[in-house]
C-alpha positions as CSV (number, residue, x, y, z in Angstrom):
1,M,72.4,-164.7,106.4
2,L,76.2,-163.7,107.7
3,A,77.9,-161.2,106.3
4,A,81.4,-160.8,105.5
5,M,83.5,-158.1,107.4
6,P,83.7,-155.0,105.2
7,Q,87.2,-154.3,103.7
8,P,88.2,-151.0,103.6
9,P,89.1,-148.9,100.6
10,S,92.7,-149.3,101.4
11,A,92.4,-153.3,102.1
12,A,90.3,-153.9,99.2
13,S,91.3,-156.2,96.0
14,R,91.5,-154.6,92.6
15,D,91.1,-155.6,89.3
16,E,92.9,-152.4,87.4
17,P,95.9,-150.9,88.4
18,V,95.9,-148.2,90.0
19,I,96.4,-144.7,87.8
20,R,97.6,-141.7,89.9
21,E,97.2,-138.5,88.3
22,R,98.4,-136.2,91.3
23,G,100.9,-136.8,93.7
24,D,99.6,-137.5,97.4
25,A,98.5,-134.9,99.7
26,C,99.7,-136.5,102.7
27,P,100.3,-133.7,105.5
28,G,103.7,-133.4,106.8
29,A,105.3,-131.0,109.1
30,L,105.6,-128.3,106.5
31,R,102.6,-129.1,104.2
32,L,99.9,-128.5,106.7
33,H,96.3,-130.2,105.9
34,A,93.3,-128.0,106.7
35,A,90.9,-129.7,108.9
36,D,87.6,-128.9,110.2
37,D,89.0,-127.8,113.8
38,G,92.1,-125.7,111.8
39,F,95.0,-127.0,110.3
40,L,96.8,-130.7,110.8
41,A,100.9,-131.1,110.9
42,R,102.1,-134.5,110.8
43,V,105.7,-134.6,112.1
44,R,107.6,-137.8,110.6
45,V,109.2,-139.6,113.6
46,P,111.8,-141.7,112.1
47,A,111.8,-145.2,114.0
48,G,109.8,-143.3,116.6
49,L,112.7,-142.0,118.1
50,L,112.7,-138.6,120.2
51,T,115.1,-137.4,122.5
52,V,113.6,-135.5,125.8
53,R,114.1,-132.3,123.9
54,Q,112.8,-133.1,120.7
55,A,109.6,-134.1,122.5
56,S,109.7,-131.0,124.4
57,V,109.3,-129.1,121.7
58,L,106.8,-131.1,120.4
59,A,104.9,-129.7,123.4
60,L,105.7,-126.6,122.7
61,A,104.5,-126.5,119.4
62,A,101.1,-128.1,120.8
63,D,100.6,-125.3,123.0
64,R,101.9,-122.3,121.2
65,F,100.2,-123.4,117.5
66,G,97.8,-125.9,118.2
67,D,94.8,-127.3,120.3
68,G,97.6,-128.5,123.5
69,H,97.0,-132.2,122.2
70,L,99.4,-134.5,120.3
71,E,98.1,-137.4,118.3
72,L,100.2,-140.7,117.7
73,T,99.7,-142.4,114.6
74,S,100.1,-145.9,112.9
75,R,103.4,-145.1,111.6
76,G,104.9,-143.9,114.8
77,N,104.2,-140.1,114.4
78,V,103.1,-137.4,116.3
79,Q,100.4,-134.9,114.9
80,L,99.5,-131.3,115.8
81,R,95.9,-130.5,115.5
82,G,93.9,-127.0,115.7
83,L,96.6,-125.2,114.2
84,A,96.4,-121.3,113.3
85,D,96.2,-120.2,109.5
86,G,99.7,-118.7,109.0
87,C,101.6,-120.5,111.7
88,G,103.7,-122.8,109.1
89,G,106.9,-120.9,109.2
90,G,107.0,-120.4,113.0
91,L,106.2,-124.3,113.4
92,A,109.1,-125.1,110.6
93,R,111.6,-123.2,113.0
94,L,110.9,-124.5,115.9
95,L,111.0,-128.0,114.7
96,D,114.0,-127.3,112.6
97,G,116.0,-126.0,116.0
98,A,115.1,-129.3,117.6
99,G,116.6,-131.7,114.8
100,L,112.8,-132.8,113.8
101,L,113.6,-131.3,110.0
102,P,116.8,-132.6,108.7
103,A,116.3,-132.7,105.0
104,P,112.8,-130.2,104.3
105,S,112.5,-131.5,101.0
106,H,112.6,-135.1,102.1
107,E,110.4,-134.5,105.7
108,R,107.4,-136.4,104.1
109,V,109.4,-139.3,103.1
110,R,110.7,-140.3,106.0
111,N,108.1,-143.1,106.7
112,I,110.4,-145.1,108.5
113,V,109.1,-147.7,111.5
114,A,111.5,-150.1,113.6
115,T,111.0,-152.5,116.3
116,P,110.3,-150.4,119.1
117,M,111.9,-152.9,121.5
118,S,115.1,-153.9,119.8
119,G,118.0,-153.8,122.4
120,L,115.5,-153.6,125.5
121,D,114.1,-156.1,128.4
122,G,110.8,-156.6,128.6
123,P,108.2,-157.9,130.7
124,D,108.6,-161.9,129.1
125,G,112.4,-161.5,129.5
126,P,115.9,-160.0,129.0
127,A,116.3,-159.0,125.1
128,A,117.7,-161.4,122.5
129,A,121.4,-161.6,122.2
130,D,121.2,-162.8,118.6
131,R,118.7,-159.8,117.5
132,P,120.2,-156.6,115.6
133,D,119.5,-153.0,116.7
134,A,117.0,-152.4,114.7
135,L,116.7,-148.6,115.4
136,A,120.8,-148.2,114.5
137,W,119.6,-149.5,111.2
138,A,116.6,-147.2,110.9
139,M,118.7,-144.3,111.9
140,D,121.4,-144.9,109.5
141,F,118.8,-145.5,106.8
142,D,117.4,-142.2,107.4
143,R,120.5,-140.3,107.0
144,L,120.9,-142.4,103.8
145,L,117.6,-141.3,102.4
146,C,117.9,-137.5,103.7
147,A,121.0,-137.3,101.6
148,S,119.7,-138.8,98.5
149,P,117.8,-136.0,96.4
150,W,116.2,-138.5,94.4
151,A,114.4,-140.1,97.2
152,A,112.4,-137.1,97.5
153,A,110.3,-138.5,94.9
154,L,108.8,-141.2,97.0
155,S,105.1,-140.5,98.0
156,G,104.4,-139.6,101.8
157,R,103.2,-143.2,102.0
158,F,105.8,-145.0,101.3
159,L,106.9,-147.3,104.2
160,F,110.1,-148.7,105.3
161,A,110.3,-151.2,108.0
162,F,113.3,-152.7,110.1
163,D,112.6,-155.3,112.2
164,D,114.9,-157.2,114.7
165,G,113.6,-160.6,113.4
166,R,110.7,-161.0,115.9
167,G,108.2,-159.7,113.1
168,D,106.4,-157.2,114.9
169,V,106.7,-154.1,112.4
170,A,107.3,-156.7,109.5
171,S,103.8,-157.3,109.7
172,L,102.6,-153.7,109.0
173,G,102.8,-154.2,105.3
174,P,105.9,-152.0,104.5
175,D,107.0,-151.3,100.8
176,V,110.5,-152.3,101.9
177,T,111.0,-154.6,104.8
178,V,114.2,-155.3,106.4
179,L,114.1,-158.4,108.9
180,G,117.0,-159.3,111.3
181,R,118.4,-163.0,110.9
182,P,121.0,-164.9,113.4
183,G,124.6,-164.9,112.3
184,G,124.4,-160.7,111.8
185,R,122.2,-161.5,108.2
186,S,118.9,-159.8,107.1
187,L,116.3,-160.3,104.6
188,V,115.3,-157.3,102.5
189,R,111.3,-157.9,101.0
190,L,109.6,-156.1,98.2
191,G,106.6,-154.9,99.2
192,R,104.6,-158.5,99.8
193,A,106.9,-160.6,98.0
194,A,107.0,-164.4,98.9
195,D,110.7,-164.2,98.8
196,A,113.2,-162.0,99.6
197,V,117.3,-160.8,99.4
198,E,119.8,-162.1,102.0
199,L,122.6,-159.9,102.6
200,A,124.9,-159.1,105.7
201,G,122.9,-156.9,108.5
202,Q,125.7,-154.2,107.7
203,D,124.4,-153.6,104.1
204,A,120.7,-153.5,105.4
205,P,120.5,-149.6,105.3
206,Q,121.8,-149.1,101.7
207,A,120.0,-152.1,100.7
208,A,116.6,-150.5,101.5
209,L,117.3,-147.2,100.2
210,L,118.7,-149.2,96.6
211,A,115.1,-150.7,96.8
212,A,113.6,-147.6,96.7
213,R,115.6,-146.3,93.9
214,Y,114.5,-150.0,92.3
215,F,110.7,-148.8,92.6
216,L,111.0,-145.3,91.5
217,D,112.7,-146.7,88.3
218,V,109.9,-149.2,88.0
219,D,107.4,-146.9,88.6
220,A,108.5,-144.5,86.0
221,A,108.5,-147.3,83.3
222,A,105.0,-148.1,84.4
223,G,103.8,-144.5,83.5
224,T,101.2,-145.0,86.6
225,R,102.8,-143.0,89.3
226,A,102.2,-145.6,91.8
227,W,102.2,-144.5,95.7
228,R,103.0,-147.9,97.0
229,V,104.7,-151.4,96.0
230,S,101.5,-153.0,96.0
231,E,99.9,-150.3,93.3
232,L,102.6,-151.3,90.5
233,P,100.3,-152.6,87.5
234,A,101.1,-156.7,87.3
235,E,103.1,-156.1,84.1
236,H,105.6,-154.4,86.1
237,P,106.3,-156.4,89.1
238,L,109.8,-155.9,91.1
239,H,111.5,-158.7,91.2
240,A,114.1,-160.3,93.7
241,A,116.3,-161.5,91.2
242,E,116.7,-157.9,89.5
243,F,117.2,-156.3,92.8
244,T,119.7,-158.8,93.8
245,R,122.0,-157.5,90.4
246,R,121.0,-154.1,91.4
247,L,122.9,-155.0,94.9
248,A,125.8,-156.4,93.3
249,A,126.4,-153.5,91.0
250,A,126.5,-151.0,94.0
251,G,129.4,-153.8,95.8
252,I,126.6,-155.7,98.1
253,E,126.8,-159.3,98.1
254,A,123.4,-160.9,98.3
255,A,121.5,-164.0,97.1
256,T,117.6,-164.3,96.4
257,T,116.0,-166.6,98.9
258,G,112.8,-169.0,98.4
259,A,109.6,-168.3,99.6
260,V,110.0,-167.2,103.5
261,D,108.2,-168.1,106.6
262,W,108.1,-164.8,107.9
263,P,107.3,-164.6,111.9
264,Y,104.8,-162.3,113.5
265,A,105.0,-160.8,117.1
266,P,102.2,-158.8,118.6
267,P,102.5,-155.2,119.6
268,P,104.1,-154.5,123.0
269,R,101.7,-154.3,125.6
270,P,101.2,-151.9,128.4
271,W,103.6,-152.3,131.5
272,G,105.6,-150.7,133.9
273,A,103.6,-150.4,137.4
274,G,106.0,-153.1,138.8
275,V,108.4,-152.8,141.7
276,R,111.5,-151.9,140.2
277,D,113.0,-148.5,140.7
278,R,114.2,-148.4,137.0
279,E,112.6,-150.5,134.2
280,T,111.2,-150.0,130.8
281,L,107.7,-148.6,130.4
282,C,104.9,-149.1,128.0
283,V,102.4,-146.5,128.1
284,L,99.3,-146.3,126.2
285,P,97.6,-142.9,125.9
286,P,94.1,-143.8,125.3
287,L,92.6,-143.5,121.6
288,G,96.6,-142.2,121.2
289,R,95.7,-138.9,122.2
290,L,97.3,-137.1,124.9
291,T,97.3,-133.4,126.4
292,S,100.8,-131.3,126.3
293,A,100.6,-132.2,129.8
294,Q,100.4,-135.8,130.1
295,W,103.0,-135.4,127.4
296,R,105.2,-134.0,129.6
297,V,104.9,-136.2,132.3
298,L,106.3,-139.0,129.8
299,V,109.1,-136.5,129.2
300,Q,109.5,-135.9,133.0
301,V,109.9,-139.5,133.1
302,A,112.1,-140.0,130.6
303,D,114.6,-137.6,131.6
304,R,115.4,-139.6,134.5
305,G,116.2,-142.6,132.5
306,S,117.7,-143.1,128.9
307,R,116.5,-139.4,127.9
308,Q,114.9,-141.5,125.1
309,L,111.3,-142.0,124.2
310,R,110.3,-144.5,121.4
311,V,106.4,-143.8,119.3
312,T,105.3,-147.4,118.5
313,P,103.1,-147.9,115.2
314,W,100.4,-149.2,117.6
315,R,100.0,-145.7,119.4
316,S,101.8,-146.1,122.8
317,V,105.2,-145.0,123.9
318,I,108.2,-146.8,125.0
319,L,110.4,-145.2,128.1
320,P,113.5,-147.3,128.2
321,S,115.1,-147.5,131.5
322,A,112.7,-145.3,133.2
323,S,112.6,-144.0,136.7
324,A,109.4,-146.1,137.6
325,R,109.7,-145.5,141.2
326,R,112.3,-143.7,143.1
327,P,113.3,-141.0,143.1
328,I,110.2,-139.3,141.0
329,N,107.7,-142.2,141.3
330,G,107.1,-142.2,137.6
331,A,104.9,-145.5,137.0
332,A,102.5,-143.4,139.8
333,R,102.8,-139.9,137.6
334,I,101.7,-141.9,134.7
335,E,98.9,-143.1,135.7
336,S,97.6,-140.6,137.8
337,A,97.8,-138.2,134.5
338,G,95.1,-140.9,132.9
339,L,97.5,-143.1,130.7
340,V,97.6,-146.7,130.8
341,L,100.4,-148.8,132.3
342,A,98.5,-152.3,133.1
343,P,97.6,-154.8,130.7
344,D,93.9,-155.8,129.8
345,G,92.5,-152.6,130.0
346,P,89.8,-151.3,128.0
347,W,91.8,-149.5,125.8
348,E,94.3,-152.0,124.9
349,S,92.8,-152.8,121.6
350,V,90.3,-150.0,121.0
351,T,91.2,-147.2,117.8
352,A,89.1,-144.8,116.4
353,C,89.4,-142.1,113.6
354,T,89.4,-138.1,114.2
355,G,85.5,-138.4,114.1
356,R,84.2,-134.9,114.5
357,P,84.6,-131.9,115.1
358,G,88.1,-132.3,113.3
359,C,86.9,-134.3,110.0
360,A,84.2,-132.6,107.8
361,K,83.0,-136.1,106.4
362,S,82.4,-137.8,110.0
363,R,78.7,-138.3,111.1
364,A,79.6,-138.8,114.9
365,D,81.7,-137.6,117.8
366,V,83.3,-141.3,117.6
367,R,86.0,-140.7,120.4
368,A,83.5,-139.4,122.7
369,D,81.4,-142.6,122.2
370,A,84.4,-145.0,122.2
371,R,85.1,-143.2,125.8
372,A,81.6,-143.7,126.8
373,V,81.3,-147.3,126.6
374,A,84.9,-148.4,126.8
375,D,84.6,-150.0,130.1
376,R,81.3,-152.0,129.6
377,A,82.4,-153.5,126.3
378,R,85.5,-155.5,126.5
379,G,86.5,-158.5,124.6
380,P,89.3,-160.2,122.9
381,L,88.7,-158.6,119.5
382,P,89.7,-155.5,118.5
383,V,87.6,-152.9,117.5
384,H,87.6,-149.7,115.2
385,W,85.4,-146.6,115.4
386,S,84.7,-144.9,112.1
387,G,83.0,-141.9,111.7
388,C,82.1,-142.8,107.8
389,E,82.7,-145.5,105.3
390,R,86.4,-144.2,104.9
391,R,87.4,-146.2,108.0
392,C,90.7,-144.3,108.8
393,G,93.2,-146.1,110.7
394,H,91.7,-149.3,110.7
395,P,93.2,-152.3,112.0
396,R,95.0,-154.5,109.7
397,G,93.3,-157.9,108.6
398,T,89.7,-159.0,108.9
399,A,88.9,-160.0,112.6
400,W,88.3,-156.8,113.8
401,V,84.6,-155.0,115.1
402,D,84.0,-152.4,112.5
403,L,81.6,-149.5,113.9
404,V,81.0,-146.9,111.3
405,A,78.9,-144.1,112.1
406,T,75.5,-143.6,109.9
407,G,74.5,-140.4,111.2
408,S,71.3,-142.2,113.4
409,G,73.6,-144.4,114.9
410,Y,76.4,-146.9,114.2
411,R,76.3,-150.0,111.9
412,L,78.3,-152.9,113.2
413,A,80.3,-155.9,111.9
414,A,81.8,-158.4,113.2
415,P,83.3,-161.8,112.0
416,G,81.0,-164.4,112.2
417,R,78.3,-162.5,113.0
418,P,75.3,-160.8,110.9
419,V,75.8,-156.9,110.5
420,R,73.6,-154.5,112.4
421,D,72.4,-151.2,110.8
422,D,71.7,-148.1,113.2
423,V,72.4,-149.4,116.6
424,R,71.5,-146.6,118.8
425,P,74.0,-145.1,121.2
426,S,71.9,-146.4,124.1
427,E,72.9,-149.9,122.6
428,L,76.2,-149.7,121.9
429,A,77.8,-151.3,125.0
430,A,75.8,-154.6,125.0
431,A,75.9,-154.6,121.3
432,L,79.7,-154.1,121.1
433,A,80.6,-156.6,124.2
434,D,78.6,-159.1,122.5
435,A,80.4,-158.6,119.2
436,R,84.0,-158.8,120.6
437,T,83.5,-161.9,122.7
438,D,81.9,-164.5,119.9
439,P,83.7,-168.0,121.0
440,D,83.5,-169.0,117.1
441,V,86.1,-166.5,116.2
442,V,89.3,-167.8,115.4
443,K,91.7,-165.0,116.2
444,K,94.7,-164.4,113.9
């Protein structure tokens, strides 16, 4: 008998409304989380956009206060781990001096992703001329968000996405999605609604802010203290028509649409080890984790280019117009540091939770186990390693291979395959390679 892919708790369907009895405990740069390996800070990076100075300060913070590593998250943010007790004040001053804490009261609600390749040429050709600058939208929105006192009431999990029209970040399940359209237009979608509201692209940041206010108003009426749009009870939905009315009251001309065929684009793949002296690089750190020394290599290469780093929601880093070859041989330096620039490598579709020793709930050092078999267990399906049944950081959808530590091995589940319990470490490579290359799987 074949078992269906298990759905993590966050993806499971629910028959009863979620009623939150407390605010969310999502960590930030000021609210640190106590983990088994020390305290954890999550630094929000709206649109994933960092200057070289800001990136340098993050490396300094990792060395001065933490374990010397930086972690990239699935929302394009940066985490510092192994922080010492009592370091919060010093860390806050350091981050604030670099412009990474423009509104301390709002720092946990700045969950803003944007198309990381917006405006850039890529391996498939030059940037499309009719696409908007999604990062400019996102940065304008961030300023509006931080200037709105009421916005501090949003949860640390509420997600805004600004997509230039290709459909990459729009596929991440945002609470508010702005999608670029031809002719300087944009669509704004609330949660996972089939319809949307169409308006001028120049009004998109303000419209996204009004969408958040609409959510908070409906959430207050519902009384369930929802963290995300999907948690609102069925009798308190968000309606495109009401949203349009609110936009009109704010002086924004908009119209509702029917069902929209939302585009989809895959994440940017590693690339950049080419022949040009200057080109955009997409760098993949294995499992989204870098030492401060590796991070500084990226900063140095970026410093000879656009002086900008773009952290993506797929735990990679875009370096626009970087010095790939001369004068500093950036691509070679990046690969020598153990970071990935070539596509089709073993790390391109492998993710993992923190695991041991950082998480008390984990039953295994999942990152070490993933590294041990990565080269011998390749395949088209993504794979996620989890230290427990919570499956933190799991991929979206169901077409992925699921490894959950059991204490004596791993439980392995894959689309169209029988579930295997207690796969021993010596069997992992063969079992995982087999599960990832099932010819009957229809990739989504």
